[in-house]
N, C-alpha and C positions, 0 to 999 in steps of 0.2 A: 515492342514497347521500347521507348527511348530511355535515355540514362535518367532524366528528370522523373519519369514515371517509376523507375525502378527505385529511385531515392525515396519517393514518396511512400511506395509500398513498403519499403524497409523501414522508414520511420514510423509508419502505422504499426507495423509489426513490433518494433521496439517498444513503443508506447503502450501497446496492449500487453507485451510480456511483463514490462516493468510494473504496470498496474496490477496484473494478476500476481506477480510475485510478492508486491507489498500487501496485497490482500491476503495472500496465504501466510506470510510472516505475522500480520496481525491475528489471524484466527488461531495460529499456533501459540502465540503468546497469550491470548485470552484463555485457551484451553489449559495451558500450562498454569496460569494464575487459578483456575478451578481445582487443579489437581496438583498441589505444590510439590508432592513427593515424585511426580513423573519426571524422569530423566530422559530425554530424546538422545538417540545415539549420535556419534560423530559430532558433537558439539552443536547440533542444529538449534537447540533451544537457546544458547548462548548467542548464536548468530541471529536468530530471530529478535532477541532482545536488543543486540546492538543496532540492529537496522532500524527497529520500530521506535527505540527510545527517542531519537531526534524528532520524530514526527509526534508521538504521544505526549512527550514530556511538556512541550509549550501549550498544547491543549489542554494538558490536565491542570497547569498553573492558571490558565486563563478561566476555566470553569470554575464555578462555585462549588464547594462540597454540597454532596446531596446524599445525605443519610449513608455514606459509606460506599455508595455505588460509584464505579468509574466509567463514565459515558465517553471518554476520550477515544477508544477504539471505535465506537458507533460513528462520532463526528469524523474521525480519520477516514474511515471507509466511504463515508458520503463526500468528503473533500477529495479523495482519490478518485472517485467514480466521475465526479463532476469536472475535475481537472483533466482526466483522461478524455472525456467526451469532448471538452473545449479544445484540447490540443489537436484531436483528430478532426474536428471540424475546421480548424485554422489551416490545415494542410491543404495544398491545391489538389485538385481532383485530377488523376491521371487520365490522360486521353486515349 
């Protein structure tokens, strides 16, 4: 496999790992919102909050209030999956 092929494989793996990490952080944040007293060790909860707030905050502000339900994590997960799919399709196919 040539250098370009290796770069494409690396980029695809990076996109998949980043999308998976963001998805996991959003799930952690949702679970923490259901159980407010739950404290995750090693500052994982604070890390998940700081990583996801720049994504969820603008979505939350753009969505109208809907009876106290926060749909921003659901919208964010859809956007992450669609973006991940588009980015991977834009990569050239390794030969």
